[in-house]
DRENDO-1510 file (C-alpha; in Angstrom, 1 decimal, always signed):
<recs>
REC; n; res; u; v; w
REC; 1; MET; +49.2; -66.4; +83.7 .
REC; 2; SER; +49.6; -68.4; +87.0 .
REC; 3; ASP; +48.0; -71.8; +87.1 .
REC; 4; SER; +45.5; -71.0; +89.8 .
REC; 5; PRO; +41.9; -71.4; +89.0 .
REC; 6; ALA; +40.2; -68.7; +87.1 .
REC; 7; ILE; +37.8; -68.1; +90.0 .
REC; 8; GLU; +38.0; -69.9; +93.5 .
REC; 9; ILE; +35.1; -69.1; +95.6 .
REC; 10; SER; +35.1; -70.3; +99.5 .
REC; 11; GLY; +32.4; -69.9; +102.1 .
REC; 12; LEU; +30.9; -66.8; +100.2 .
REC; 13; ARG; +27.9; -65.1; +102.2 .
REC; 14; HIS; +26.4; -61.8; +101.6 .
REC; 15; ALA; +22.9; -60.5; +102.9 .
REC; 16; TYR; +20.9; -57.5; +102.5 .
REC; 17; LYS; +19.6; -56.3; +105.9 .
REC; 18; SER; +17.9; -59.8; +107.0 .
REC; 19; HIS; +17.7; -61.3; +103.4 .
REC; 20; VAL; +20.6; -63.7; +102.6 .
REC; 21; ALA; +21.6; -63.4; +99.1 .
REC; 22; VAL; +24.1; -66.1; +99.4 .
REC; 23; SER; +25.1; -68.3; +101.8 .
REC; 24; ASN; +28.6; -70.9; +102.0 .
REC; 25; VAL; +28.9; -70.4; +98.4 .
REC; 26; THR; +32.2; -72.6; +97.4 .
REC; 27; PHE; +33.2; -73.6; +93.8 .
REC; 28; THR; +36.2; -73.2; +91.2 .
REC; 29; VAL; +36.3; -72.3; +87.7 .
REC; 30; GLY; +39.2; -73.9; +85.5 .
REC; 31; GLN; +41.2; -71.6; +83.2 .
REC; 32; LYS; +40.3; -71.2; +79.6 .
REC; 33; SER; +37.0; -72.8; +79.9 .
REC; 34; ILE; +33.1; -71.7; +79.8 .
REC; 35; HIS; +31.6; -71.9; +83.1 .
REC; 36; GLY; +27.4; -72.0; +83.4 .
REC; 37; PHE; +26.0; -70.6; +86.6 .
REC; 38; VAL; +22.5; -71.4; +86.8 .
REC; 39; GLY; +19.7; -71.0; +88.5 .
REC; 40; PRO; +16.3; -69.9; +89.3 .
REC; 41; ASN; +15.6; -65.8; +89.1 .
REC; 42; GLY; +16.2; -64.9; +92.9 .
REC; 43; ALA; +18.9; -67.3; +93.7 .
REC; 44; GLY; +21.9; -65.1; +94.1 .
REC; 45; LYS; +23.3; -65.0; +90.6 .
REC; 46; THR; +23.6; -61.5; +90.4 .
REC; 47; THR; +25.1; -61.0; +94.0 .
REC; 48; THR; +27.7; -63.4; +93.2 .
REC; 49; LEU; +28.3; -61.9; +90.4 .
REC; 50; LYS; +28.5; -57.9; +91.7 .
REC; 51; VAL; +31.3; -60.0; +94.2 .
REC; 52; LEU; +33.3; -61.3; +91.3 .
REC; 53; ALA; +33.3; -58.2; +89.4 .
REC; 54; THR; +34.8; -56.3; +93.1 .
REC; 55; LEU; +31.3; -54.1; +93.0 .
REC; 56; LEU; +30.9; -55.9; +96.7 .
REC; 57; ALA; +32.7; -57.2; +99.2 .
REC; 58; PRO; +32.0; -60.5; +100.3 .
REC; 59; GLN; +30.8; -60.2; +103.8 .
REC; 60; THR; +32.4; -63.7; +104.7 .
REC; 61; GLY; +34.6; -66.1; +103.0 .
REC; 62; LYS; +37.1; -65.7; +100.4 .
REC; 63; VAL; +37.3; -65.0; +96.4 .
REC; 64; HIS; +40.3; -65.3; +94.2 .
REC; 65; VAL; +40.7; -64.4; +90.5 .
REC; 66; PHE; +43.5; -66.0; +89.1 .
REC; 67; GLY; +44.8; -66.5; +92.8 .
REC; 68; GLN; +44.7; -62.7; +93.3 .
REC; 69; ASP; +42.7; -61.7; +96.7 .
REC; 70; ILE; +39.6; -59.6; +95.3 .
REC; 71; VAL; +39.4; -57.2; +98.2 .
REC; 72; ARG; +43.2; -57.0; +98.9 .
REC; 73; ASP; +43.9; -57.0; +95.2 .
REC; 74; ARG; +41.0; -55.5; +93.7 .
REC; 75; ASN; +42.7; -53.1; +91.4 .
REC; 76; LEU; +44.9; -55.7; +89.8 .
REC; 77; VAL; +41.6; -58.0; +89.4 .
REC; 78; ARG; +39.9; -55.3; +87.6 .
REC; 79; ARG; +42.6; -55.3; +85.0 .
REC; 80; ARG; +41.6; -59.0; +84.2 .
REC; 81; ILE; +38.2; -59.1; +84.1 .
REC; 82; GLY; +35.0; -57.5; +82.0 .
REC; 83; TYR; +31.7; -57.7; +83.8 .
REC; 84; MET; +28.8; -57.2; +81.3 .
REC; 85; PRO; +25.2; -56.7; +84.0 .
REC; 86; ASP; +21.9; -58.1; +83.0 .
REC; 87; HIS; +20.4; -54.4; +82.5 .
REC; 88; PHE; +23.3; -52.5; +80.8 .
REC; 89; SER; +23.2; -48.5; +80.7 .
REC; 90; MET; +24.6; -47.1; +77.2 .
REC; 91; TYR; +25.4; -43.5; +76.0 .
REC; 92; ARG; +22.8; -43.9; +73.4 .
REC; 93; GLN; +23.4; -40.8; +72.0 .
REC; 94; MET; +27.2; -41.8; +71.1 .
REC; 95; THR; +28.1; -43.7; +68.1 .
REC; 96; VAL; +29.6; -47.3; +68.2 .
REC; 97; PHE; +33.1; -46.4; +67.9 .
REC; 98; GLU; +32.7; -43.0; +70.1 .
REC; 99; TYR; +31.6; -45.8; +72.6 .
REC; 100; LEU; +34.3; -47.8; +72.6 .
REC; 101; ASP; +36.9; -45.3; +72.4 .
REC; 102; PHE; +35.3; -43.4; +75.7 .
REC; 103; PHE; +35.9; -46.8; +77.3 .
REC; 104; GLY; +39.1; -47.5; +76.1 .
REC; 105; ALA; +40.6; -44.5; +76.8 .
REC; 106; ALA; +39.3; -44.9; +80.3 .
REC; 107; TYR; +41.4; -47.8; +80.6 .
REC; 108; GLY; +44.4; -45.9; +79.9 .
REC; 109; LEU; +44.9; -46.9; +76.2 .
REC; 110; ASN; +46.6; -44.4; +74.0 .
REC; 111; GLN; +44.7; -43.5; +70.5 .
REC; 112; LYS; +46.7; -45.8; +68.2 .
REC; 113; GLN; +45.9; -48.9; +70.9 .
REC; 114; ARG; +42.3; -47.9; +71.0 .
REC; 115; ASP; +41.8; -47.7; +67.3 .
REC; 116; GLN; +43.7; -51.1; +66.9 .
REC; 117; THR; +41.9; -52.9; +69.9 .
REC; 118; ILE; +38.0; -51.4; +68.9 .
REC; 119; GLY; +39.0; -52.8; +65.0 .
REC; 120; ASP; +39.4; -56.3; +66.6 .
REC; 121; VAL; +36.7; -56.2; +68.9 .
REC; 122; LEU; +34.2; -55.0; +66.3 .
REC; 123; ALA; +35.2; -57.6; +64.0 .
REC; 124; LEU; +34.9; -60.0; +66.5 .
REC; 125; THR; +31.4; -59.0; +67.1 .
REC; 126; ASP; +30.4; -58.6; +63.4 .
REC; 127; MET; +29.7; -55.1; +64.2 .
REC; 128; ALA; +32.5; -53.6; +62.1 .
REC; 129; GLY; +30.0; -52.1; +59.7 .
REC; 130; ARG; +28.0; -50.3; +62.7 .
REC; 131; ARG; +31.0; -48.5; +63.7 .
REC; 132; ASN; +29.3; -45.0; +63.1 .
REC; 133; ASP; +26.1; -45.9; +63.8 .
REC; 134; TYR; +24.4; -44.1; +66.6 .
REC; 135; ILE; +23.5; -46.8; +69.7 .
REC; 136; GLN; +20.4; -45.6; +70.3 .
REC; 137; GLY; +19.4; -47.1; +66.5 .
REC; 138; LEU; +20.6; -50.2; +66.8 .
REC; 139; SER; +18.3; -53.0; +67.8 .
REC; 140; ARG; +18.5; -55.1; +71.3 .
REC; 141; GLY; +20.7; -58.0; +69.7 .
REC; 142; MET; +23.0; -55.3; +68.2 .
REC; 143; GLN; +23.7; -53.1; +71.6 .
REC; 144; GLN; +24.1; -56.3; +73.3 .
REC; 145; ARG; +27.0; -57.1; +70.8 .
REC; 146; VAL; +28.4; -53.6; +71.4 .
REC; 147; SER; +28.2; -54.0; +75.0 .
REC; 148; LEU; +30.0; -57.2; +74.4 .
REC; 149; ALA; +33.1; -55.5; +72.4 .
REC; 150; ARG; +33.1; -52.9; +75.4 .
REC; 151; VAL; +33.7; -55.9; +77.8 .
REC; 152; LEU; +36.6; -56.6; +75.7 .
REC; 153; VAL; +38.2; -53.2; +75.2 .
REC; 154; HIS; +40.8; -53.8; +77.9 .
REC; 155; ASP; +41.4; -57.4; +76.6 .
REC; 156; PRO; +40.6; -59.2; +80.2 .
REC; 157; ASP; +41.2; -62.6; +80.9 .
REC; 158; LEU; +38.0; -63.4; +82.3 .
REC; 159; LEU; +34.4; -62.3; +81.3 .
REC; 160; LEU; +31.5; -62.5; +83.6 .
REC; 161; LEU; +28.4; -62.3; +81.8 .
REC; 162; ASP; +24.9; -61.5; +83.4 .
REC; 163; GLU; +22.3; -62.8; +81.3 .
REC; 164; PRO; +23.8; -62.2; +78.3 .
REC; 165; ALA; +21.0; -63.7; +76.1 .
REC; 166; SER; +18.1; -62.1; +77.4 .
REC; 167; GLY; +15.6; -60.3; +75.4 .
REC; 168; LEU; +17.4; -61.8; +72.2 .
REC; 169; ASP; +15.5; -63.4; +69.4 .
REC; 170; PRO; +16.3; -67.5; +68.2 .
REC; 171; ARG; +19.1; -66.0; +65.8 .
REC; 172; ALA; +21.1; -63.8; +67.7 .
REC; 173; ARG; +21.2; -66.4; +70.9 .
REC; 174; ILE; +22.7; -68.8; +68.4 .
REC; 175; GLU; +25.3; -66.0; +67.3 .
REC; 176; LEU; +26.2; -65.0; +70.6 .
REC; 177; MET; +26.7; -68.5; +71.6 .
REC; 178; GLU; +29.4; -68.4; +68.6 .
REC; 179; ILE; +31.3; -65.3; +69.5 .
REC; 180; LEU; +31.9; -67.0; +73.0 .
REC; 181; GLN; +32.8; -69.9; +71.8 .
REC; 182; GLU; +35.3; -68.4; +69.6 .
REC; 183; LEU; +36.1; -66.4; +72.5 .
REC; 184; ARG; +36.9; -69.1; +74.3 .
REC; 185; SER; +39.5; -70.7; +71.3 .
REC; 186; LEU; +41.0; -67.4; +72.4 .
REC; 187; GLY; +42.3; -68.4; +75.4 .
REC; 188; LYS; +39.4; -66.3; +77.4 .
REC; 189; THR; +37.4; -67.9; +80.4 .
REC; 190; ILE; +34.0; -67.1; +80.2 .
REC; 191; PHE; +31.3; -66.8; +83.5 .
REC; 192; ILE; +28.2; -66.8; +82.1 .
REC; 193; SER; +24.9; -66.5; +84.1 .
REC; 194; SER; +21.2; -67.6; +82.9 .
REC; 195; HIS; +18.3; -69.3; +84.3 .
REC; 196; ILE; +17.7; -71.6; +81.4 .
REC; 197; LEU; +20.0; -74.5; +82.0 .
REC; 198; SER; +19.2; -75.8; +77.9 .
REC; 199; GLU; +20.7; -72.7; +76.5 .
REC; 200; LEU; +24.2; -73.4; +78.1 .
REC; 201; ALA; +24.0; -77.5; +77.7 .
REC; 202; THR; +26.3; -77.4; +74.6 .
REC; 203; LEU; +28.2; -74.6; +75.5 .
REC; 204; CYS; +29.9; -75.0; +78.8 .
REC; 205; ASP; +32.3; -77.3; +79.9 .
REC; 206; SER; +31.3; -77.4; +83.5 .
REC; 207; VAL; +28.0; -75.6; +85.6 .
REC; 208; THR; +27.3; -74.5; +89.3 .
REC; 209; ILE; +23.6; -74.6; +90.3 .
REC; 210; LEU; +22.4; -72.1; +92.7 .
REC; 211; ASP; +19.3; -72.2; +94.4 .
REC; 212; ARG; +18.3; -69.8; +97.3 .
REC; 213; GLY; +21.6; -68.8; +98.0 .
REC; 214; GLN; +23.3; -72.1; +97.9 .
REC; 215; VAL; +25.1; -74.7; +95.6 .
REC; 216; LYS; +22.9; -77.4; +95.2 .
REC; 217; TYR; +25.5; -78.7; +92.3 .
REC; 218; THR; +29.1; -77.7; +90.9 .
REC; 219; GLY; +31.2; -79.9; +88.4 .
REC; 220; ALA; +31.3; -80.5; +84.5 .
REC; 221; MET; +27.7; -80.9; +82.6 .
REC; 222; ARG; +28.0; -84.4; +82.2 .
REC; 223; GLY; +27.8; -85.2; +85.6 .
REC; 224; LEU; +24.7; -83.4; +86.4 .
REC; 225; ILE; +22.5; -86.0; +85.2 .
REC; 226; SER; +24.3; -88.3; +87.9 .
REC; 227; ALA; +24.1; -85.9; +90.7 .
REC; 228; THR; +20.0; -86.3; +90.4 .
REC; 229; GLU; +19.5; -89.5; +89.0 .
REC; 230; GLY; +22.9; -91.6; +89.4 .
REC; 231; ASP; +23.5; -94.0; +86.4 .
REC; 232; ILE; +20.4; -93.3; +84.3 .
REC; 233; THR; +21.1; -91.2; +81.1 .
REC; 234; GLY; +18.6; -89.8; +78.1 .
REC; 235; TYR; +19.2; -90.0; +74.3 .
REC; 236; ILE; +16.9; -88.6; +71.7 .
REC; 237; LEU; +16.9; -90.6; +67.8 .
REC; 238; THR; +15.6; -89.0; +65.3 .
REC; 239; LEU; +14.6; -90.8; +62.1 .
REC; 240; ALA; +13.4; -90.1; +58.7 .
REC; 241; THR; +10.5; -91.9; +58.4 .
REC; 242; GLU; +8.6; -94.1; +61.3 .
REC; 243; HIS; +10.1; -97.4; +62.1 .
REC; 244; THR; +7.7; -99.7; +63.7 .
REC; 245; GLY; +9.8; -101.9; +65.6 .
REC; 246; LEU; +11.9; -99.5; +66.7 .
REC; 247; LEU; +10.8; -99.2; +70.2 .
REC; 248; GLN; +10.2; -102.8; +70.7 .
REC; 249; THR; +14.1; -103.4; +69.9 .
REC; 250; LEU; +15.1; -100.4; +72.1 .
REC; 251; SER; +13.0; -102.0; +75.1 .
REC; 252; ALA; +14.5; -105.5; +74.9 .
REC; 253; LEU; +18.0; -104.3; +75.6 .
REC; 254; PRO; +19.6; -104.9; +78.8 .
REC; 255; GLY; +20.2; -101.9; +80.7 .
REC; 256; VAL; +17.2; -99.6; +78.6 .
REC; 257; THR; +14.9; -98.3; +81.6 .
REC; 258; ALA; +12.3; -96.5; +79.1 .
REC; 259; ALA; +12.0; -96.1; +75.1 .
REC; 260; LYS; +9.1; -94.1; +73.5 .
REC; 261; GLN; +8.1; -91.9; +70.5 .
REC; 262; MET; +8.2; -88.3; +71.8 .
REC; 263; GLU; +5.3; -86.9; +70.0 .
REC; 264; ALA; +2.5; -88.8; +67.8 .
REC; 265; GLY; +3.4; -88.5; +64.1 .
REC; 266; GLU; +6.8; -87.3; +64.8 .
REC; 267; PHE; +10.1; -89.8; +64.0 .
REC; 268; ARG; +11.8; -88.4; +67.4 .
REC; 269; TYR; +12.4; -91.1; +69.9 .
REC; 270; SER; +13.3; -90.9; +73.4 .
REC; 271; VAL; +15.5; -93.8; +75.2 .
REC; 272; GLN; +17.0; -93.6; +78.4 .
REC; 273; PHE; +19.4; -96.4; +80.0 .
REC; 274; ASP; +21.8; -97.2; +83.0 .
REC; 275; LYS; +25.1; -96.2; +81.5 .
REC; 276; THR; +26.7; -98.7; +83.9 .
REC; 277; ARG; +25.1; -101.7; +82.0 .
REC; 278; ILE; +25.0; -100.2; +78.4 .
REC; 279; GLY; +26.4; -97.1; +76.2 .
REC; 280; PRO; +25.0; -95.0; +74.0 .
REC; 281; ASN; +27.2; -97.0; +71.0 .
REC; 282; ALA; +25.1; -100.2; +71.9 .
REC; 283; VAL; +22.0; -98.4; +71.8 .
REC; 284; LEU; +22.7; -96.7; +68.1 .
REC; 285; HIS; +24.2; -100.1; +67.0 .
REC; 286; ALA; +20.7; -101.8; +67.7 .
REC; 287; ALA; +19.0; -99.3; +66.0 .
REC; 288; LEU; +21.0; -99.6; +63.0 .
REC; 289; SER; +20.5; -103.2; +63.1 .
REC; 290; VAL; +17.0; -102.9; +62.6 .
REC; 291; GLU; +17.9; -100.8; +59.5 .
REC; 292; ALA; +16.3; -97.5; +60.9 .
REC; 293; GLN; +17.1; -94.4; +58.8 .
REC; 294; ILE; +19.4; -92.6; +61.6 .
REC; 295; VAL; +19.1; -88.5; +61.0 .
REC; 296; ALA; +20.4; -87.7; +64.4 .
REC; 297; PHE; +21.5; -89.3; +67.9 .
REC; 298; GLN; +22.1; -86.8; +70.6 .
REC; 299; GLU; +21.6; -86.7; +74.2 .
REC; 300; ASP; +18.6; -85.4; +75.4 .
REC; 301; VAL; +18.7; -81.9; +76.6 .
REC; 302; LYS; +15.2; -81.9; +78.2 .
REC; 303; HIS; +16.4; -85.0; +80.6 .
REC; 304; LEU; +19.1; -81.9; +81.9 .
REC; 305; ASN; +16.0; -79.9; +82.2 .
REC; 306; ASP; +14.5; -82.5; +84.3 .
REC; 307; ALA; +17.7; -82.7; +86.9 .
REC; 308; PHE; +18.0; -78.8; +87.0 .
REC; 309; MET; +14.1; -79.1; +88.3 .
REC; 310; ASP; +15.1; -82.0; +90.5 .
REC; 311; LEU; +17.9; -80.0; +92.1 .
REC; 312; THR; +15.9; -76.9; +92.6 .
REC; 313; ASP; +13.1; -75.9; +95.0 .
REC; 314; PRO; +9.2; -75.0; +93.8 .
REC; 315; GLY; +8.0; -71.5; +94.5 .
REC; 316; VAL; +9.0; -67.8; +94.2 .
REC; 317; ARG; +12.1; -66.7; +95.3 .
REC; 318; THR; +12.2; -63.8; +98.8 .
</recs>
């Protein structure tokens, strides 16, 4: 595999008649990473994904996948990507094995290769016990797993996933995220679209935020807060019991800009601070110094959502 970025987009523009879906979109995605592609509904995410999947040709700009041009080298690119659309159609009267076997044959795998590969992807997606079940009898979450297994049949290097957690219950979402982390550990690059930043916050290495067809931010997930609030960051302290003196202690620290109890009766406290003046270790040490019984200390995901709201414009996308 080359050292080129998994995805390299420069000046991408695509319009449907008078409606400009994406305009001057530029960003890169490193290999063997999980990259979040986040934006409100109608931001242009699906159009960008279809371009990456070689289903749409860029009207303006350049798009490369592992250094290969998606127009000139389209067939080579298709061998290296697996695309899972938001609304996927399935052959519901097939069994899980028949469905995967069909796509394996379409990619030119012989029967021995298909049997081995299908066993592997069913084990990875925890669907081995359902290989002989008809797809029409599976739940939404299980059909989502089968669709992901189908994407993996030809062993692609890059997975393009459009809202893969849409319609899933909380447990199915968590299990899906665990599968994606396992795939990254196997060397896959995962490009995952969503309109909910918080569900990707702990999963992704980097993120691109798109709004009204334009990139508002691209870079490391941790840099997102700095893009909107400079050097202010937020953390949440969760205690085993209430501590009456904690807020006063935290508020007195140089660099702390706000400290408050999140909900009356709950033992969760929000603290925001200027990271050029104080770090999370100092905040944690201060809480321990007054014998606060700390259960958890973590970055405030809602703080990320606030940053997302600051970067995107209100109103219905047209």
